[in-house]
DRENZAPA-459678 format. One record per residue: residue number from 1; residue in one letter; x, y, z of N, C-alpha, C in turn. Coordinates in steps of 0.05 Angstrom, whole numbers. Layout:
# residues N
(NUM,A,(X,Y,Z),(X,Y,Z),(X,Y,Z))
...
//
This chain:
# residues 328
(1,X,(-206,188,-152),(-222,169,-136),(-214,171,-107))
(2,X,(-233,175,-89),(-228,177,-61),(-232,150,-47))
(3,X,(-214,144,-29),(-216,119,-14),(-219,126,16))
(4,X,(-232,108,31),(-232,111,60),(-206,99,71))
(5,X,(-188,116,80),(-162,107,88),(-163,89,112))
(6,X,(-184,90,128),(-185,73,152),(-202,48,147))
(7,X,(-214,46,124),(-232,24,118),(-216,2,104))
(8,X,(-209,-20,119),(-195,-42,107),(-213,-67,111))
(9,X,(-223,-78,90),(-241,-101,93),(-236,-120,69))
(10,X,(-256,-137,65),(-254,-157,43),(-251,-142,17))
(11,X,(-231,-149,0),(-228,-135,-25),(-252,-137,-43))
(12,X,(-256,-116,-58),(-279,-114,-77),(-267,-117,-105))
(13,X,(-276,-137,-120),(-265,-142,-147),(-285,-134,-168))
(14,X,(-274,-122,-190),(-291,-113,-212),(-277,-120,-238))
(15,X,(-293,-125,-259),(-282,-130,-285),(-299,-115,-306))
(16,X,(-286,-101,-324),(-299,-86,-345),(-287,-95,-372))
(17,X,(-305,-95,-392),(-295,-99,-420),(-312,-82,-438))
(18,X,(-299,-69,-457),(-313,-51,-476),(-304,-58,-504))
(19,X,(-323,-58,-522),(-317,-63,-551),(-319,-37,-567))
(20,X,(-326,-15,-554),(-328,10,-567),(-312,31,-551))
(21,X,(-302,51,-566),(-285,72,-553),(-301,86,-531))
(22,X,(-326,92,-537),(-343,107,-518),(-346,91,-492))
(23,X,(-348,64,-494),(-351,48,-470),(-326,49,-453))
(24,X,(-302,48,-466),(-277,50,-452),(-275,77,-437))
(25,X,(-282,98,-451),(-281,124,-439),(-299,126,-414))
(26,X,(-323,114,-416),(-341,114,-393),(-329,100,-369))
(27,X,(-316,77,-373),(-304,62,-351),(-281,79,-338))
(28,X,(-264,90,-355),(-242,106,-344),(-252,130,-329))
(29,X,(-272,144,-340),(-283,168,-327),(-295,161,-299))
(30,X,(-307,137,-297),(-318,129,-271),(-296,125,-250))
(31,X,(-273,115,-259),(-250,109,-241),(-234,135,-234))
(32,X,(-232,153,-253),(-215,177,-250),(-232,202,-254))
(33,X,(-234,218,-233),(-248,244,-235),(-230,264,-248))
(34,X,(-242,284,-261),(-226,306,-272),(-208,298,-295))
(35,X,(-218,282,-314),(-202,273,-336),(-217,277,-363))
(36,X,(-202,286,-383),(-213,287,-411),(-199,266,-427))
(37,X,(-214,251,-444),(-203,228,-458),(-206,231,-488))
(38,X,(-186,221,-502),(-187,218,-531),(-173,191,-538))
(39,X,(-182,179,-560),(-169,155,-570),(-158,158,-597))
(40,X,(-135,145,-603),(-122,148,-628),(-114,120,-638))
(41,X,(-108,118,-664),(-99,94,-676),(-117,70,-671))
(42,X,(-143,75,-673),(-163,54,-670),(-167,40,-696))
(43,X,(-158,15,-698),(-161,0,-722),(-172,-28,-716))
(44,X,(-188,-38,-735),(-200,-65,-731),(-218,-66,-707))
(45,X,(-219,-89,-694),(-236,-93,-671),(-225,-80,-646))
(46,X,(-238,-59,-636),(-229,-45,-612),(-236,-62,-587))
(47,X,(-217,-65,-569),(-222,-79,-544),(-209,-64,-521))
(48,X,(-222,-63,-499),(-212,-51,-474),(-220,-70,-452))
(49,X,(-200,-78,-436),(-205,-96,-413),(-192,-84,-388))
(50,X,(-207,-86,-366),(-197,-76,-341),(-207,-94,-318))
(51,X,(-187,-105,-303),(-194,-120,-279),(-183,-104,-255))
(52,X,(-200,-98,-235),(-192,-82,-212),(-199,-96,-186))
(53,X,(-184,-90,-166),(-190,-100,-139),(-184,-77,-120))
(54,X,(-203,-71,-103),(-201,-49,-84),(-202,-59,-55))
(55,X,(-183,-49,-39),(-183,-57,-11),(-176,-32,5))
(56,X,(-196,-20,19),(-191,4,34),(-178,26,18))
(57,X,(-154,35,25),(-142,58,12),(-126,51,-13))
(58,X,(-128,26,-23),(-112,18,-47),(-131,6,-68))
(59,X,(-125,13,-93),(-140,2,-116),(-118,-7,-136))
(60,X,(-119,-33,-142),(-99,-44,-161),(-114,-54,-186))
(61,X,(-104,-46,-209),(-118,-53,-234),(-98,-63,-255))
(62,X,(-108,-80,-273),(-94,-87,-297),(-111,-78,-320))
(63,X,(-99,-61,-338),(-114,-49,-360),(-100,-56,-386))
(64,X,(-116,-66,-406),(-105,-73,-432),(-122,-60,-454))
(65,X,(-108,-49,-474),(-122,-36,-497),(-104,-37,-521))
(66,X,(-115,-44,-544),(-100,-45,-569),(-97,-19,-584))
(67,X,(-109,2,-573),(-107,29,-586),(-92,47,-567))
(68,X,(-90,73,-575),(-77,93,-558),(-98,110,-545))
(69,X,(-96,113,-519),(-115,130,-503),(-100,153,-490))
(70,X,(-109,177,-496),(-97,201,-485),(-116,211,-463))
(71,X,(-105,214,-439),(-120,225,-417),(-108,250,-406))
(72,X,(-123,272,-407),(-114,297,-396),(-126,301,-368))
(73,X,(-110,300,-347),(-119,304,-320),(-119,334,-314))
(74,X,(-142,347,-318),(-143,376,-315),(-147,384,-285))
(75,X,(-153,365,-268),(-154,370,-239),(-130,355,-226))
(76,X,(-115,368,-209),(-92,354,-196),(-102,329,-181))
(77,X,(-86,308,-182),(-94,282,-169),(-93,286,-139))
(78,X,(-112,272,-126),(-113,271,-97),(-101,244,-87))
(79,X,(-103,224,-104),(-90,198,-99),(-63,197,-112))
(80,X,(-46,179,-102),(-21,172,-116),(-28,150,-136))
(81,X,(-20,152,-161),(-25,132,-181),(2,123,-193))
(82,X,(9,98,-188),(34,86,-198),(27,68,-222))
(83,X,(43,69,-243),(39,53,-267),(63,34,-271))
(84,X,(57,9,-278),(77,-11,-285),(70,-21,-313))
(85,X,(88,-16,-332),(82,-22,-361),(92,-50,-368))
(86,X,(73,-67,-375),(80,-94,-385),(86,-93,-415))
(87,X,(68,-79,-430),(71,-76,-459),(63,-48,-466))
(88,X,(74,-38,-489),(68,-12,-498),(85,9,-484))
(89,X,(75,34,-484),(89,56,-471),(70,77,-461))
(90,X,(80,94,-443),(64,116,-432),(81,142,-435))
(91,X,(71,161,-449),(83,188,-451),(69,207,-432))
(92,X,(84,219,-415),(73,237,-394),(83,265,-399))
(93,X,(65,285,-400),(71,313,-404),(57,329,-382))
(94,X,(73,345,-368),(61,361,-347),(66,391,-350))
(95,X,(73,400,-373),(78,429,-378),(106,436,-372))
(96,X,(122,419,-359),(150,424,-353),(168,404,-368))
(97,X,(161,379,-365),(178,357,-376),(160,337,-390))
(98,X,(174,321,-406),(160,298,-419),(176,273,-412))
(99,X,(162,253,-402),(174,228,-393),(162,205,-409))
(100,X,(179,188,-419),(170,164,-433),(176,139,-416))
(101,X,(155,124,-411),(157,99,-395),(151,76,-412))
(102,X,(171,58,-416),(168,36,-434),(164,9,-420))
(103,X,(165,-12,-436),(161,-39,-426),(180,-45,-403))
(104,X,(169,-55,-380),(185,-62,-357),(192,-39,-339))
(105,X,(182,-15,-345),(188,9,-329),(164,17,-313))
(106,X,(169,35,-293),(147,44,-276),(147,74,-273))
(107,X,(125,85,-264),(120,114,-264),(102,121,-241))
(108,X,(107,143,-228),(88,156,-209),(76,180,-223))
(109,X,(50,180,-228),(38,203,-241),(42,228,-225))
(110,X,(46,251,-239),(50,276,-224),(27,283,-206))
(111,X,(33,296,-184),(12,305,-165),(14,335,-163))
(112,X,(-8,348,-156),(-8,376,-151),(-10,394,-175))
(113,X,(-11,383,-199),(-12,399,-223),(-25,382,-246))
(114,X,(-37,395,-265),(-49,381,-288),(-27,367,-304))
(115,X,(-34,345,-318),(-15,331,-335),(-31,314,-355))
(116,X,(-17,304,-375),(-29,287,-395),(-13,261,-398))
(117,X,(-27,239,-399),(-15,213,-404),(-26,203,-432))
(118,X,(-8,194,-449),(-16,180,-473),(-6,152,-471))
(119,X,(-25,133,-467),(-19,105,-464),(-22,91,-492))
(120,X,(-1,80,-502),(0,70,-530),(0,40,-530))
(121,X,(-22,28,-542),(-24,-1,-547),(-13,-16,-523))
(122,X,(-27,-15,-501),(-15,-20,-475),(-27,-43,-459))
(123,X,(-11,-53,-441),(-19,-72,-420),(-5,-61,-395))
(124,X,(-20,-50,-376),(-9,-35,-354),(-22,-44,-328))
(125,X,(-6,-47,-307),(-16,-49,-279),(-15,-21,-267))
(126,X,(-36,-14,-253),(-36,12,-238),(-43,7,-209))
(127,X,(-31,23,-192),(-37,22,-163),(-45,50,-155))
(128,X,(-70,53,-146),(-80,78,-135),(-78,76,-105))
(129,X,(-63,94,-92),(-58,93,-64),(-64,119,-51))
(130,X,(-80,119,-30),(-87,143,-15),(-61,157,-4))
(131,X,(-58,182,-10),(-34,197,-1),(-31,196,29))
(132,X,(-53,198,44),(-51,198,73),(-38,173,83))
(133,X,(-44,150,70),(-33,124,79),(-3,125,77))
(134,X,(8,135,54),(37,136,51),(49,157,70))
(135,X,(36,179,74),(46,200,92),(48,189,120))
(136,X,(28,173,129),(29,161,156),(52,142,158))
(137,X,(57,126,136),(79,108,136),(106,123,138))
(138,X,(108,145,124),(133,161,125),(137,172,153))
(139,X,(116,182,166),(118,193,193),(127,171,213))
(140,X,(115,147,210),(121,126,228),(150,117,225))
(141,X,(160,116,201),(187,105,196),(209,125,200))
(142,X,(204,151,195),(225,170,195),(221,193,215))
(143,X,(196,197,225),(191,219,243),(185,245,229))
(144,X,(184,245,202),(179,269,187),(151,281,194))
(145,X,(149,307,196),(124,320,201),(107,316,176))
(146,X,(81,308,178),(65,303,154),(63,327,135))
(147,X,(64,351,146),(62,374,128),(87,377,110))
(148,X,(109,365,118),(134,367,103),(137,344,82))
(149,X,(119,325,83),(123,301,65),(112,307,37))
(150,X,(128,299,17),(120,301,-11),(138,283,-28))
(151,X,(128,274,-51),(144,260,-70),(157,281,-88))
(152,X,(183,276,-95),(199,295,-110),(206,287,-138))
(153,X,(198,263,-146),(204,253,-173),(183,233,-181))
(154,X,(179,230,-208),(159,211,-218),(171,186,-228))
(155,X,(198,184,-228),(212,160,-237),(227,148,-213))
(156,X,(233,122,-214),(246,109,-191),(275,120,-186))
(157,X,(285,115,-162),(312,125,-156),(333,108,-171))
(158,X,(326,84,-180),(344,68,-196),(328,47,-211))
(159,X,(341,36,-231),(328,15,-247),(320,-9,-229))
(160,X,(339,-17,-212),(334,-39,-194),(310,-34,-176))
(161,X,(307,-10,-165),(284,-4,-148),(259,-3,-164))
(162,X,(261,5,-190),(237,4,-207),(228,-25,-211))
(163,X,(247,-43,-214),(239,-71,-217),(227,-82,-191))
(164,X,(237,-72,-168),(225,-79,-142),(197,-70,-141))
(165,X,(191,-45,-150),(164,-35,-149),(146,-52,-168))
(166,X,(156,-59,-191),(141,-76,-210),(133,-102,-197))
(167,X,(152,-115,-184),(146,-141,-171),(127,-137,-147))
(168,X,(130,-115,-133),(112,-109,-110),(83,-106,-120))
(169,X,(80,-92,-143),(53,-89,-155),(41,-115,-162))
(170,X,(56,-132,-176),(46,-158,-184),(39,-176,-160))
(171,X,(55,-175,-140),(50,-190,-115),(24,-180,-102))
(172,X,(20,-154,-100),(-4,-143,-88),(-29,-151,-104))
(173,X,(-27,-149,-131),(-49,-156,-148),(-57,-185,-145))
(174,X,(-36,-202,-145),(-42,-231,-142),(-53,-238,-115))
(175,X,(-43,-225,-94),(-53,-230,-67),(-82,-222,-64))
(176,X,(-89,-198,-73),(-116,-189,-70),(-136,-203,-88))
(177,X,(-126,-216,-109),(-143,-232,-127),(-141,-261,-121))
(178,X,(-126,-268,-100),(-121,-296,-94),(-143,-309,-77))
(179,X,(-136,-331,-64),(-156,-345,-46),(-168,-326,-26))
(180,X,(-193,-330,-20),(-208,-311,-3),(-202,-315,26))
(181,X,(-194,-339,35),(-192,-345,63),(-172,-327,77))
(182,X,(-147,-323,67),(-129,-304,81),(-140,-275,81))
(183,X,(-155,-268,61),(-164,-240,59),(-188,-234,77))
(184,X,(-198,-254,91),(-219,-249,110),(-208,-235,135))
(185,X,(-181,-237,138),(-168,-223,161),(-161,-195,153))
(186,X,(-173,-174,166),(-165,-147,160),(-136,-141,165))
(187,X,(-123,-157,182),(-95,-153,187),(-78,-162,163))
(188,X,(-86,-182,148),(-72,-191,124),(-73,-169,103))
(189,X,(-97,-158,99),(-101,-137,79),(-85,-112,88))
(190,X,(-87,-105,114),(-72,-82,124),(-42,-85,120))
(191,X,(-32,-110,125),(-3,-114,121),(5,-111,92))
(192,X,(-12,-119,74),(-6,-116,45),(-5,-87,38))
(193,X,(-24,-71,48),(-24,-42,43),(0,-29,55))
(194,X,(8,-37,79),(32,-25,91),(57,-32,75))
(195,X,(57,-56,64),(80,-64,48),(83,-47,23))
(196,X,(61,-42,9),(62,-26,-16),(68,4,-9))
(197,X,(58,14,13),(65,41,22),(95,44,28))
(198,X,(106,24,41),(134,24,48),(151,22,22))
(199,X,(142,6,3),(156,4,-23),(156,31,-37))
(200,X,(134,45,-37),(133,71,-50),(153,90,-38))
(201,X,(156,90,-12),(175,107,2),(204,101,-6))
(202,X,(209,75,-12),(237,68,-19),(243,72,-49))
(203,X,(222,70,-66),(227,70,-95),(227,97,-107))
(204,X,(210,115,-98),(207,142,-110),(218,163,-91))
(205,X,(235,181,-102),(247,201,-85),(226,218,-71))
(206,X,(231,222,-45),(212,238,-29),(226,252,-7))
(207,X,(213,271,5),(226,288,25),(234,273,50))
(208,X,(222,250,55),(230,235,79),(257,222,75))
(209,X,(266,220,50),(293,209,45),(315,228,51))
(210,X,(310,254,48),(331,273,47),(332,294,70))
(211,X,(309,300,81),(310,322,100),(318,312,128))
(212,X,(328,330,144),(336,323,172),(311,326,189))
(213,X,(305,307,205),(281,307,222),(287,314,251))
(214,X,(277,335,260),(281,344,288),(264,328,307))
(215,X,(276,316,327),(261,302,347),(248,323,366))
(216,X,(229,315,381),(215,333,399),(235,344,419))
(217,X,(235,370,423),(254,383,441),(250,375,470))
(218,X,(225,372,478),(218,365,505),(209,336,507))
(219,X,(224,318,521),(215,290,523),(187,288,535))
(220,X,(172,269,525),(145,264,535),(147,249,562))
(221,X,(127,254,579),(125,238,603),(116,209,596))
(222,X,(114,192,616),(107,164,611),(78,160,603))
(223,X,(61,180,610),(32,176,605),(24,170,576))
(224,X,(33,185,557),(25,179,529),(34,152,520))
(225,X,(58,143,528),(68,116,520),(50,95,533))
(226,X,(43,99,559),(25,79,572),(-2,78,557))
(227,X,(-13,101,550),(-38,101,536),(-36,87,509))
(228,X,(-14,92,495),(-9,79,469),(-7,49,472))
(229,X,(9,40,492),(12,11,497),(-15,-2,503))
(230,X,(-31,11,519),(-57,0,526),(-75,-2,501))
(231,X,(-74,19,484),(-90,18,460),(-81,-4,442))
(232,X,(-55,-8,438),(-44,-29,421),(-53,-56,431))
(233,X,(-50,-61,457),(-56,-87,468),(-86,-93,467))
(234,X,(-103,-72,468),(-132,-76,467),(-141,-80,438))
(235,X,(-127,-68,419),(-137,-68,391),(-117,-82,372))
(236,X,(-101,-99,382),(-81,-112,365),(-93,-130,344))
(237,X,(-118,-139,348),(-131,-155,328),(-146,-139,307))
(238,X,(-141,-113,307),(-154,-95,287),(-133,-82,270))
(239,X,(-141,-72,247),(-122,-59,228),(-117,-30,236))
(240,X,(-103,-26,258),(-99,1,268),(-74,13,255))
(241,X,(-73,39,255),(-50,54,243),(-35,69,264))
(242,X,(-11,79,255),(5,95,274),(-10,120,282))
(243,X,(-25,132,263),(-40,156,270),(-62,151,291))
(244,X,(-75,128,289),(-95,121,309),(-83,116,336))
(245,X,(-59,103,337),(-46,99,362),(-38,125,375))
(246,X,(-28,144,359),(-20,170,369),(-45,186,379))
(247,X,(-67,183,365),(-92,196,373),(-101,186,400))
(248,X,(-99,159,404),(-106,148,430),(-87,157,452))
(249,X,(-62,162,445),(-42,172,465),(-44,202,470))
(250,X,(-60,216,452),(-65,244,454),(-39,261,449))
(251,X,(-22,251,430),(1,266,421),(4,262,391))
(252,X,(23,276,379),(27,273,350),(42,246,345))
(253,X,(39,235,321),(54,210,314),(84,214,317))
(254,X,(94,237,310),(123,242,311),(132,242,341))
(255,X,(117,255,358),(124,256,386),(123,229,399))
(256,X,(102,213,392),(99,187,403),(122,168,394))
(257,X,(129,171,369),(151,154,359),(177,160,374))
(258,X,(183,185,378),(207,193,393),(206,182,422))
(259,X,(182,184,434),(179,175,462),(182,145,464))
(260,X,(171,130,445),(174,101,445),(204,93,442))
(261,X,(218,107,424),(246,100,421),(262,106,447))
(262,X,(255,128,460),(269,136,484),(263,118,507))
(263,X,(237,111,510),(228,97,534),(228,66,531))
(264,X,(223,57,506),(220,28,502),(240,16,482))
(265,X,(255,34,468),(275,25,449),(263,13,424))
(266,X,(238,21,417),(225,11,393),(206,32,383))
(267,X,(190,26,363),(170,44,353),(142,33,358))
(268,X,(121,50,356),(94,40,361),(87,17,343))
(269,X,(93,18,317),(85,-3,298),(102,-28,303))
(270,X,(127,-25,310),(143,-49,317),(132,-62,343))
(271,X,(123,-46,362),(111,-57,386),(85,-71,379))
(272,X,(70,-60,360),(45,-73,351),(51,-101,338))
(273,X,(72,-102,321),(79,-127,309),(87,-148,330))
(274,X,(103,-139,350),(112,-157,371),(88,-167,387))
(275,X,(68,-149,392),(44,-158,407),(29,-179,391))
(276,X,(26,-175,365),(11,-194,349),(26,-221,348))
(277,X,(52,-221,347),(67,-246,348),(63,-261,375))
(278,X,(61,-245,396),(56,-257,423),(28,-269,424))
(279,X,(9,-255,412),(-19,-266,412),(-20,-291,395))
(280,X,(-5,-291,373),(-4,-315,356),(8,-339,372))
(281,X,(29,-332,387),(42,-353,404),(22,-365,424))
(282,X,(6,-347,437),(-14,-357,455),(-35,-374,442))
(283,X,(-43,-366,418),(-63,-382,403),(-52,-409,395))
(284,X,(-27,-410,386),(-15,-436,379),(-13,-455,403))
(285,X,(-5,-444,426),(-3,-461,449),(-30,-471,459))
(286,X,(-50,-454,455),(-77,-461,465),(-94,-477,445))
(287,X,(-84,-481,421),(-100,-494,400),(-97,-524,401))
(288,X,(-117,-538,390),(-117,-567,388),(-115,-575,359))
(289,X,(-91,-583,350),(-89,-590,321),(-106,-613,313))
(290,X,(-115,-630,332),(-132,-652,324),(-160,-642,317))
(291,X,(-166,-617,324),(-192,-606,316),(-191,-590,290))
(292,X,(-168,-591,277),(-166,-578,250),(-152,-551,250))
(293,X,(-144,-541,273),(-129,-515,274),(-102,-518,260))
(294,X,(-96,-499,243),(-71,-500,228),(-54,-475,234))
(295,X,(-28,-477,228),(-10,-454,230),(-19,-432,211))
(296,X,(-27,-439,187),(-36,-419,167),(-60,-403,178))
(297,X,(-79,-417,190),(-102,-403,201),(-95,-382,222))
(298,X,(-77,-389,240),(-68,-370,260),(-51,-348,248))
(299,X,(-34,-355,229),(-18,-334,215),(-36,-314,202))
(300,X,(-56,-323,188),(-75,-304,175),(-90,-287,195))
(301,X,(-97,-299,218),(-112,-285,238),(-96,-261,249))
(302,X,(-69,-264,249),(-52,-243,260),(-36,-228,239))
(303,X,(-46,-228,214),(-37,-209,194),(-15,-219,175))
(304,X,(-10,-245,174),(10,-256,157),(-3,-272,134))
(305,X,(-2,-262,109),(-14,-276,87),(2,-301,79))
(306,X,(28,-303,86),(44,-325,78),(57,-337,103))
(307,X,(55,-364,106),(65,-377,130),(96,-376,131))
(308,X,(110,-374,109),(139,-373,109),(149,-349,125))
(309,X,(138,-325,119),(147,-301,133),(139,-303,163))
(310,X,(115,-314,168),(106,-317,195),(125,-336,211))
(311,X,(133,-358,198),(150,-377,212),(177,-364,218))
(312,X,(188,-348,200),(214,-335,205),(212,-316,228))
(313,X,(191,-298,228),(188,-279,249),(182,-293,276))
(314,X,(166,-314,275),(159,-328,299),(183,-342,312))
(315,X,(200,-355,295),(224,-368,306),(243,-347,318))
(316,X,(245,-324,305),(263,-303,316),(253,-293,343))
(317,X,(226,-292,347),(215,-282,372),(213,-303,394))
(318,X,(208,-329,386),(202,-349,406),(221,-373,406))
(319,X,(240,-374,387),(260,-395,388),(251,-422,379))
(320,X,(228,-424,367),(219,-449,355),(200,-444,333))
(321,X,(193,-464,318),(175,-461,295),(146,-459,305))
(322,X,(128,-447,290),(100,-447,297),(88,-475,299))
(323,X,(97,-492,281),(87,-520,282),(95,-534,308))
(324,X,(119,-529,318),(128,-541,343),(110,-531,366))
(325,X,(104,-506,366),(87,-494,387),(59,-506,385))
(326,X,(48,-509,361),(21,-519,357),(19,-548,368))
(327,X,(40,-564,363),(39,-592,370),(52,-598,397))
(328,X,(60,-577,412),(73,-582,437),(54,-592,458))
//
């Protein structure tokens, strides 16, 4: 399934239910291109349930089935697909190894080669994430060249990090299926996507963890940083990415990151977060709480789904609580 990596808007929710094997196969085939399906151990009343929510480059689903479904991905995946198993198990075979993922465990489906998953009597959360989104996050955080980025394992780096991924998945699913008011802000949805991309980089071994990243040999002049700062300050109310900022600066993301660190002591995305906090500060000071304006409303406007995190960041930046600013 292809997603528009730059399109972040109101989440789209879907629900499917099938009482026949053929209906379940139809639903799965619509979601996953290049897959052959078989079902086993079908006894009694067959049921297949799937609830999905899509937001820009991410698709989160909960899938439940009382039978075993075997899916052979004969075309290499273009998306990253992460699985969190609540019940049952998933056996993965890719022609080299066989991996068994049981209850409470997580898995990154293989990329770049065919593989087979056998999902047995299962209740699974899945996260489909556009590879470009994760690559951009890796470049922003580490300076790795995008052509060098790849995942190197399909299992977590540790059991604890696997549990962290599991909780991240459930949080993302609940957020995108939660109250609609915070999700009207593209910044809230963008922040959630950035969070899950960052978690993927921490949980599953990848080249950004291990390789040495060469900074640009020739320092950039001030011009690209000025252009980037201007773009950030003009578009801070939009769900912009590190790649878009670098494009506006007319340099590579890696070069811009190095220049920001050298000239401003920060990164482009950190500068963007600081700018949004400053805009939130201005909105709080200029708002009239007697007219119904709330801290939560302004937090959502500037990309914070939860007021607790907003309050902590705001206090660190401005030395007082958002509520104090609103009522000052």
